[in-house]
N, C-alpha and C positions, 0 to 999 in steps of 0.2 A: 504494500500500500504506500503510495507516494503522498507526501504532504500536500495540502490543498494549495494549488498554484495561485488561486486568487488571493490567498492570505499573503503570500510573498509579494505578489504584484501590488497589493494594497499597501504593504509596508513601504515599498519603494515609492509608490505614488504619494503617500502621505509625506514622505521626506521631501519629494520634489515640490509638493504643494506648499509645504512650510517655507521652503526657500523662496517661493514666488509671492508670498503674502507680504502685507504692509509691515512697516517697522513696529507695529503694535506688539509683535511677537518677540521683539528683542528684549532680553532680560536686563534688569538694572545692574550695572556694574557697581561693585562695592564702593561707597562714597569715599572711603579712605584711598582706594586706588585712583579714583577720579581726581581727587584733590592733589595727588602727586604729579599729575600730568600738566604741570605749569607750562604756559606758552613759551617761556624762555628756555626751557629744557628740550633737548632732543631725546624723546622717549620712544622706545620700541615696545609696543604692547602686543603680547602674544596670547591668543585665545586657546585655552587648553581644556580638556575634558577629563583627564586622568587626575586622580587624587595624589597627594604627596604622602608617602608612607613614613618618611623620616628625612630630616636634614642632617643626619649623622652619617658620614660616609662609611663608617664601619658596618652599618646595618641596612642602609638604604638599598633597595633593589628595584623599585619601580622605574620605568623608563623616564618619566618626568623628573623624579627626584634625582636620579643619577645625572640627567642632563643639566640640571641646575647646579649640582655639586661639582661637575667637571668644569663648570664655568667659574666657580668660586675658588676651587683648589687646583693648583697646578700639579704636574707629575714629574718624575725623574726624566722620563722621555714621553713623547706623545706620537700619535699616528698623524703624519703630516696631512696638510690640506689637499695637496695636488694628487698624490697617488696612494695615500694611507701607509706609506713606508715609515718606519720609526725614525725620529729625529730628536735631537737634544731639546730639553726644556729646562727644568731646574738643574739637571746635570748637563753640562755642555760638552763633555767628552768622557770616555771610558776605555778601559782595556780589561782583558781577562788573562788568567794564567794559562800556561800550555795545557794543563789538565782540565781546564774549563771549570774548575771548582771555586776559583776566587775571582770576583768581579770588583773592580775599583772604579767608582764613579767620581768625577771631579765636578764639584758644584759650581754653579755660576756665581760670580762675585756681585755684590751690590744689590741683591734681591731683597726687598722688604715685604714683610707682612702688611696687611692693610691697616694695622694699628701702629705702624712705624718701626716695629722691632725687626731686627735683621733675621733673615732666613739662613740657617747654616745646615751643615751635614747632621747636626744633632736632631733636627726635625724629622728627616726621613728615617734616621736610626730609631727614634722614638716610635714613629708610625709603625714600622715593621716589627719592632720588638714587642710592642703592645699586642699585635696580632699573634706573635709567637707564644705569648704567655697568657692570653685571655681568649677563651673560647668564643665569647660574644663578639669580640673584635674581629673574628674570622668569619662572621656571618656572610658578608657580601662577597669577599674576595680572598677567602682563606686558601684557595688552591694555589695562589701565587707564592705563598710563604711556606707551604707544607714541606718543601724540600730544603728550606734554609737551615744551615747549621748555626750561623751567627751573623749579626749585623752590628757594625762598629763604626762610629765616627772617629777616625784616627786624628783628625784635626778639623777646624771649622769648615774646610772646603773639600774634605776627602771622606767618602763613604765606602766601606769595604763590606761586601756581602760574600759569605762563604756558604756553599751549598753542599749537601750530602752526596749528590750525584750531579753530573752535568745537567743543566736546565736550559732548554732551547728557547725559553720565553723571557730571558732576562732583559731584553730590550723592549718588551711589551708588558712590563709590570704596571697594569692599569689600576693602580692604587692611588687615590688622592693623598697627597702629603699634608698632614695636619700639623698645626703649630703646637709644639711641645708645651709652651708656656700657658696654653689654654687647656688642652686636653689632659695634661698631667694633674690638673686641679679638679677634674670632674670626678665626683664620687662614684658615679655609675657610667662606665664607658659606653654602655648601650643607651644612655639617656640622650635627650636633646641638648646640643651645645648651646651656650648662651648667645643671645642676639645682641648686636649684630654679629654675624659670623666673621671670624678673623680669617681672611684668605690670602692667597697669593696669585689668583687668577685675574682675568681681565675685568670681572665684575664681582661685587661683594653683596651677599644677602644682608639687607638691613631690616626687613620686616616680613613677617609671614603670618597669615591668618588662614587656618585650615578651611578648605573648600571655598576660599574667597580669592586670595591672591598671594603671590610672592613678589617682593620688590627687591631689585638689585641695582646698585649704583656703580658707576664706572670707577675702576681703580686707576686713577690718573697717574700713578707712579708705576704702573705695570711695566715689567722689564722689556716687553716687546714694543711698548709705546701705548699711549692712552687710546681707548676706543673712540670712534667718531660719534657715538651716542652717549648721552649722559646717564641713561637709566634704561633698564629692561624690566618690564612688569609682565608676569605670567598671571593672567586673569582666568579664573575658573568658571566654566559653564557646565550645567548638568547634562547637556547633550551637544552633539556636534552641529545639529541644526541651529541651535542658539548661537554657537560661536561663529557660524557662517553668516548669520544675520548681523551679528556685531561687526564682522568684516565689511559687509555690504554697506553698513551705515557709518563706517569710519570710527567705530568705537574700539576696534583693535586693528592692528596693522598686518598681522601674520597669523595664519591658522594652518594646522596640519592634521594628519590622520583622517583625511576626508574620505567619504564614501564615493563610489563611482558616480552615483546620482548627483551628489553635491558638486563634485569636480566638473561634471558636464554642464550643470546649470551655471556655474561661475564663468564658463567660457563666454557668456554674453555680457559680462560686467565690464564696462569701459575702463574703470580705474583699477582693475585687478589683473595681476600677472600670475599665471599658473606655472607650477613646477612639478613635473612628473619624473621622479628619479627612481631608478632601480635600487631597491633597499637591501639592507643586510639582515633582514628579519625573516623569521618563519612563524607560521601559526599552526597550532597542533590541537588535537584532542587527546588529553591525557586520560589513561585508563588506570584506575587505582589497583595495583597488583597485590595489595595487602601492605599498607603503610606500617613502617616500623621506625623506631628511633635508631640512633647511631650505635646503640648497644644491642639492637635486635629485638627490643620489646614492641609488641603490637600496639598501635595507637589508631584512633579514629573510628569511624563507623562505616567504612567501605563495605560494599557487598562482598562477602567471602567467596562467592562463586567466581569472582574476577581473579582469584589466585590461579585459576586454571588457564594456562597459556593457550590451550585449544579454544577456549571461549574468547579470549582477547584477540586471537588471530581471526576468528570468525567475525568479530565486530569490525576489525580493520578491513576485512574483505567485503563487508556489506556496505561500505561508504564509498560513494561515487565522487571522488575528489574533483574530477574534471567538470562534472555538472555543477557541483557546489561552487567551484571557482567561477564558472561562467555566470551563474545566477546571482552571486554576491558581488563579484568584481568585474565581470565582463573581460575587457581587454587589459585591465589594470592589475593582473596577477598571473602567476604561473601555478598550475595544479601541483599539489604535493606529490613528490615521486619517491618518498621514503628517506631522503637525505636529511640528516640533522644539521648539515652545514648548507646555508642558502646558496643558490646558484651563482650569486655575485662573486663568491670565492670559488671559482671554477676548479682550481687544482684539488681542493679538499672535498668538493661536492661528489656525492656517491649515488649510484642508482642500483637497485637490486637486479640480479640476474633473473631471467624469466622463470627459471625453476624455483627460485627462492621467493618470488614475488607473491604477496597477498594483496594485490591491487583488486579493484572492484570486480566481484564475481559472486553475486548472491546465490546462484545455484550451488557453487562449490561451498559457500559459507553454510548453507542449509545442510548440505550433505555432511560437512564436518561436524556440525552440531548433532546431527542424527547419530553419527558414528561415535561421538563422545558421550552419548547417553542422555542428551537433553531433550526429553520427550515433550511434545506439545500437550497442553491441557485442552479442555473442552472449548475454551475461548480462543485457542490458537496461540496463547502465550506459553513459551517453554517453561519447564520446571527444572530447578537446579537439582543437584544430587541428593538434597535432603527433602525434595518434594515441594519446595516453595517456588512460586512464580518468579520469573526473572524480571524484576522491576528495578530499574536503574534511574538515578538522579543525574541530570546534566546541568551543571552550573554554567551560567553565561554572565558576561559583564553587562549590566543593565544599560550603560551609557553607550554601548557599541551597536549601532544599527546593523553592522555586518553580521554580528553574532545572532541578533534577534531574527534576521532574515534567514540565516543558515541553519539555525538549530531545528526548526520544523522539518527540514529535509533529512537531517540526521535521525530525528525521531521516526520519520516515515520509513527510511531504509532499514533501521533496526527492527521496526515492527514487521517488516517483510520477512525477517528471519526468526520471528517469534520472541522478540525482546521488547518489553514495554519501557518507555522512557518518559520521565516527567521533567520538563524544563523548569529550572529555577533561576531567574535573573537575580543577581546580587550586585552590590557596589564593589568597586575595586578592593577596598580594604576588607570587606566581608569575604570576598573570594580568597584573598591572600590568607586570612585567618583560617578559613576552612581547609584550604589545600595544605597549608603548613601543618595543620593538625590532623591531616588524613581524613577529614570529614567530607568525603565526596565519593562518588562512583566514577563519573565522567566529568571532565571540566575542559572548557576552552582555556588555552594558554598560548603563550608566544614569547619569543625572546629575540633580542638583537645580538648578533654575533660580532665579535671583533675580527680584524683581519687574521689574527692567529686564533685557531679554534680551540686552544687548550682550555680556556675557562668555560666555554659552553659545553665542552665534553666533560668537564669535571662535575657538572650538575647531575650526571648520571652515576657517579661513583658512590660507593657505600658511605664514604666519609661526608658526603653532601647532606646526609640525613640529619635532622636536628636531634638535640638531646631530649631527655624526658621533659624538660621545661620549654621545649619548642625553640631553643636557641642554638647557635653555633653551626648551623648549616643552612643551605639553600637548595633543597631538593627540587627537581623538576617532576619526576615520576615516582620517586621512592624505590627505583630499581636498585638492587644490590646483587651484583654478579661478579664473582671472583675473576672470571676470564676477562671481562671488560676492564676491571681494575688493573689487572696485569698488563693489558695492552695500553692502558692510560699511562702507567709508569714508563713503559717502553717508549712511547711517542715523546714524552716529556724530556727524556734523556737523549733523543736522537737528533743529531745536528745535520745529518745527510737528508736533504729535503725530500728526495725521491723515496727514501726508505720511510721517512716520517709520514709522507702522504699515504703510503701503502698501509701503515699501521692504523692511521686515522680512519681509513676506509674499512679496515677490519673491525674497528670499534663500532662504526655505524652499522655494519652488517650484524654484529652481535646484538646491538640495541634493537634493530629491526626484527630479529628472530624472537626477541623477548616480547614484542608487541605490547609494550607499555604505553605507546602513544601512536597516533595516526597523524602523519604530516598532511595537513589540509591544503594549505596554499602558501606561496611566497608572494606577498602583495607588494605593489609599488608604494613608494612614499608620495602621496598626493598632497601638495601644499599650495597655498595661495597667499599673495601679499598685496598690499595697496601700493601701486606704483606712483600714486600722487604723494605718498609719504616717504617711500624709500626707492632709491634709484637702483640699488643692487645689494646682493648678499654674496658672501663667499660660500661656495658649495664644496662638499667633500664627497667623492673625489671631484676634481675639476678638469674637464667639464662633465656635466651630466649627473652630478651628485645631489645630495640632500642639503637643505638649509638648516632644518631642525634635527634634533636627535642624532647628531653626528658622533663619531668617535673622536671628539675633541670639542673645541669652543669656537671654531673658525666662523661659523655662521653668524653668531651674535657679535663677536669681536669685529668681523669684517662688514657689518651692516653700514651702508652708505645712505644717509638721509637724502631725500629728493632735493635737487637744486644745488647740491654741494659739488657734484661732478667729481672727477678723479676716480682712481681705482680703489678697491678695498684695501684697507691697511692690514688685513690678515696676510701674513707672510709665512712661507714654509721653505725649508731647505730642500724640498723634493725636486726631482728632475722634471716632473710634470707628466711623465708617461704613465699609462695605466699598468702598474706593476704590482707585484706582490712582494713578499719578504722572504729572504733566505738569510739565516744567521749562520755564520761560519767563523772559524778562528784560524788565522794564518800567522805563525810566529808570535802568538800571544796577542795579536791585535784583532779586534772584532771587525768583521767584514760584512757589509750588507750588500747582497747581490739582488738585482732586479730580475724578476721572472715574468715575462709578458703573459697576460691573460688571467692573472689571479684576480685583478679587480677590473671588471667591465664597468663602463659608465652606467651603473644601476644601484639596491637595498639594504626586545622585547626586548629587567632588572639586572647589576654588575657595575660595576663601573666598567667592566669589560663587556659584560653581557647583561642585558636588562630585560626585566619581565614587564608585561602588561597584565 
């Protein structure tokens, strides 16, 4: 039984109608945010629909939160604007020992925190050592330091990191560097830091009101040079239709995460420029395989029948990702093909062999369930091995029209194989709480990958699971598989790119066989901005990349107000070609080699990898 087509069409039609209606539908922006848009200031106002989970970089994982934090805090190295290859930031140079176990980073001189204090090697040493000694501090980015032996500031401008084994990600440590003089005084390292945030990035958070706005002011003493805008405001809207209306009426200057319908409607707006970029993101359906803590204790209330891999594979085989993608995104996405690494990173992208594939085949899915002993009841719903009907809950993000449009299709396809699904829309924070606690059967999820896949792959390791208090890990699916973990350790220590690519693909094959998730689609990043307010933005990669939710801060830092002319002041040391990253060591010196085709001019929480 397919979902009612008119229901889907109606949802899309309502979205289009809302966009075409008068300004009466535009929500009121928080008075505090409006008051800060003084005429004398150059303010970039961004309409967002995702909530902020935290402004503490040790624990923040939402895409919006990490996007704000990577603008507030700088890194040892960053992924450059032009081609996303690593380049110096707080560390201006580095070298490694012949055995690749000791890395020496030379800090940039003259960098100041936003409160005027000097930034030294003691700050990254504190940042990493806190993660090594505190489980909560490892929540968002713990995979980066799991292999660290020690971190020492040998003098104010020299940072020495020793690793237990060679680590191929040492130039991609996507961990925000925090100020020791602030965070060392916090009684709870997992709490919210004092406002205004003390940062070293191009903008500094000065004010935050949950579900209303985040205000950032320009760091005029930023070491790369002051931004061209004085302030960046993230203004929260309950849904994307409202944020689009605000753009049309000039209440915000930039919006993102648009639906296909919204993007197409905005093509007729004379003062709006559209940006369709191939994104670094994937969207998935997570299947709870039996959530457990990092010590193996069962948690949550997932349906125990889902522990059976045969049932999970049948669910995967019942979902038509091609039709789902077409109905929800049309031409603005690629169907999920099983790879955990988005197609934009073509070297690491993987597709299953035909013999391994459990792509859409409802006949085969039904046969598999019959063979596995899931008999149908009188109402057509199958019974689990204890005789209970197979009833599953599907969690969706209430503010995402794409999920509300797509969920009925998933429900219909699973009904066709005898599984009953109840759709439960929840807010971002409610879904995050439920999934971290294992209180779900099926849930929409999605992540944005960095150019190096290590951190996104770490989300599937046993160590990614939280402790009994729900802290210390960031699981995606709660999978715990020793073979996968062994491969993860191998790829982390492998500096030969071809060999590492092969290991990463073996990991994705193992993940696919476990059927703990279904890759639904890889959507484009659909963005729009007011060209009467802003002349240009720095995209990543350039050309063809995104403005918002970059693997860096280039988009906001490089914003050029209308009428100012000139190029963006966002600069990068990249060559400008669409290349990926190879790390190698020759004579003790780190070498970065470009490999064509890793980044094509195209596409969720991490600071390296972020969830929605």
